[in-house]
C-alpha positions in Angstrom: -2.8 -41.5 -15.6 -4.8 -39.7 -18.3 -4.8 -36.0 -18.9 -8.4 -35.9 -17.4 -7.0 -37.4 -14.2 -4.3 -34.8 -13.9 -6.8 -31.9 -14.5 -8.0 -31.7 -10.8 -4.4 -31.9 -9.6 -3.2 -29.1 -11.9 -6.3 -27.0 -10.9 -5.4 -27.5 -7.3 -1.8 -26.5 -7.9 -2.9 -23.4 -9.8 -5.4 -22.4 -7.1 -2.7 -22.8 -4.5 -0.2 -20.7 -6.5 -2.8 -17.9 -7.1 -3.7 -17.9 -3.4 0.0 -17.6 -2.4 0.5 -14.7 -4.8 -2.6 -12.9 -3.5 -1.4 -13.3 0.1 2.1 -12.2 -0.7 0.8 -9.1 -2.4 -1.0 -8.1 0.8 2.3 -8.0 2.5 4.6 -6.1 0.1 7.6 -6.6 2.4 7.4 -10.3 1.5 6.8 -9.7 -2.2 9.8 -7.4 -2.9 13.4 -7.7 -2.1 15.2 -4.8 -0.3 16.0 -2.8 -3.5 12.5 -2.9 -4.9 11.0 -2.1 -1.5 13.1 1.1 -1.5 11.8 2.0 -4.9 8.2 1.6 -3.7 9.0 3.7 -0.6 10.6 6.4 -2.7 7.5 6.5 -5.0 5.3 6.7 -1.9 7.4 9.5 -0.5 7.5 11.4 -3.8 3.7 11.2 -4.0 3.3 12.5 -0.4 5.7 15.3 -1.1 4.0 16.3 -4.3 0.6 16.4 -2.5 2.1 18.5 0.3 3.8 20.9 -2.2 0.6 21.3 -4.2 -1.3 22.1 -0.9 1.4 24.6 0.2 1.3 26.4 -3.2 -2.5 26.6 -3.2 -2.5 28.1 0.3 0.3 30.6 -0.4 -1.5 31.6 -3.6 -4.4 32.6 -1.3 -1.9 34.4 1.0 -2.4 31.8 3.7 0.6 30.4 5.4 -0.1 26.7 6.2 1.3 25.0 9.3 2.8 21.6 9.1 -0.2 20.3 11.0 -2.5 21.7 8.3 -0.4 20.1 5.6 -0.4 16.7 7.4 -4.2 16.8 7.8 -4.8 17.6 4.2 -2.3 15.0 2.9 -3.4 12.5 5.5 0.1 11.8 6.7 1.8 12.0 10.1 4.2 14.8 10.8 7.0 12.3 11.2 6.4 10.6 7.9 6.1 14.0 6.2 9.5 14.9 7.7 11.0 11.6 6.5 9.5 11.9 3.0 10.7 15.5 2.5 14.2 14.6 3.6 14.3 11.6 1.3 12.9 13.4 -1.7 13.9 17.1 -1.3 16.9 16.8 1.1 15.3 19.4 3.4 12.5 19.5 6.0 9.0 20.7 5.1 9.5 23.8 7.3 12.7 24.7 5.4 10.9 24.2 2.1 8.0 26.4 3.2 10.4 29.1 4.6 12.4 29.2 1.4 9.3 29.3 -0.7 8.0 32.3 1.3 11.3 34.0 0.8 11.0 33.5 -2.9 7.5 34.9 -2.9 8.8 38.0 -1.1 11.6 38.4 -3.7 9.1 38.0 -6.5 6.9 40.7 -5.0 9.8 43.0 -4.3 11.0 42.7 -7.9 7.5 43.8 -9.2 6.3 46.4 -6.8 2.6 47.3 -7.2 3.0 50.9 -5.9 5.6 53.5 -5.1 4.8 53.3 -1.3 5.5 49.5 -1.0 7.9 48.7 1.8 10.0 45.6 2.6 8.3 45.4 6.0 4.9 45.4 4.4 5.8 42.6 2.0 7.6 40.6 4.6 4.5 40.8 6.9 2.2 39.8 4.0 4.3 36.6 3.8 4.2 36.0 7.5 7.7 37.0 8.4 7.5 38.5 11.9 11.2 38.7 12.9 12.5 41.2 10.4 16.2 41.0 11.4 16.2 37.2 10.9 14.2 37.6 7.7 16.7 40.2 6.2 19.7 38.0 7.1 18.1 34.9 5.6 17.1 36.8 2.5 20.7 38.1 2.2 22.1 34.5 2.5 19.7 33.1 -0.1 19.7 35.9 -2.7 23.0 37.7 -2.0 21.5 41.1 -1.4 19.3 42.8 1.2 15.6 42.9 0.5 15.8 46.7 0.5 18.4 46.5 -2.3 16.0 44.3 -4.3 13.2 46.8 -3.9 15.4 49.8 -4.7 16.6 48.1 -7.9 13.0 47.4 -8.9 12.1 51.1 -8.7 15.1 52.1 -10.8 
């Protein structure tokens, strides 16, 4: 058999091989083994979390407290997947992240008061904390001092 006779057979084999790879790439679970699939899932989770965090920061910069539903709509992800992705990447839920971020924003504002009449209640309300007792307790647990002590220290 000459090389010219083998040409169509090689072409057919190449076409079949290419087609198999294309079909496998459409189903990544068949293309990757378990470890590589986990890497792909982590990258996807990290991307979703990054998009959600960027959205949260943009809203908080405008003094708007986004809901989880708002975040999911903007990032185009289900609430359950957002939960799973945050747990996988950050080790906490999106609600916990948002709550701690708001506590940090309060602390930042209390450390740099804009006027002498600023109150903890006013700042907490600005950051959408409505239950002031729970807010104070959580602030104390996170920062080791009461919000009023932070504000008092800033004025001194």
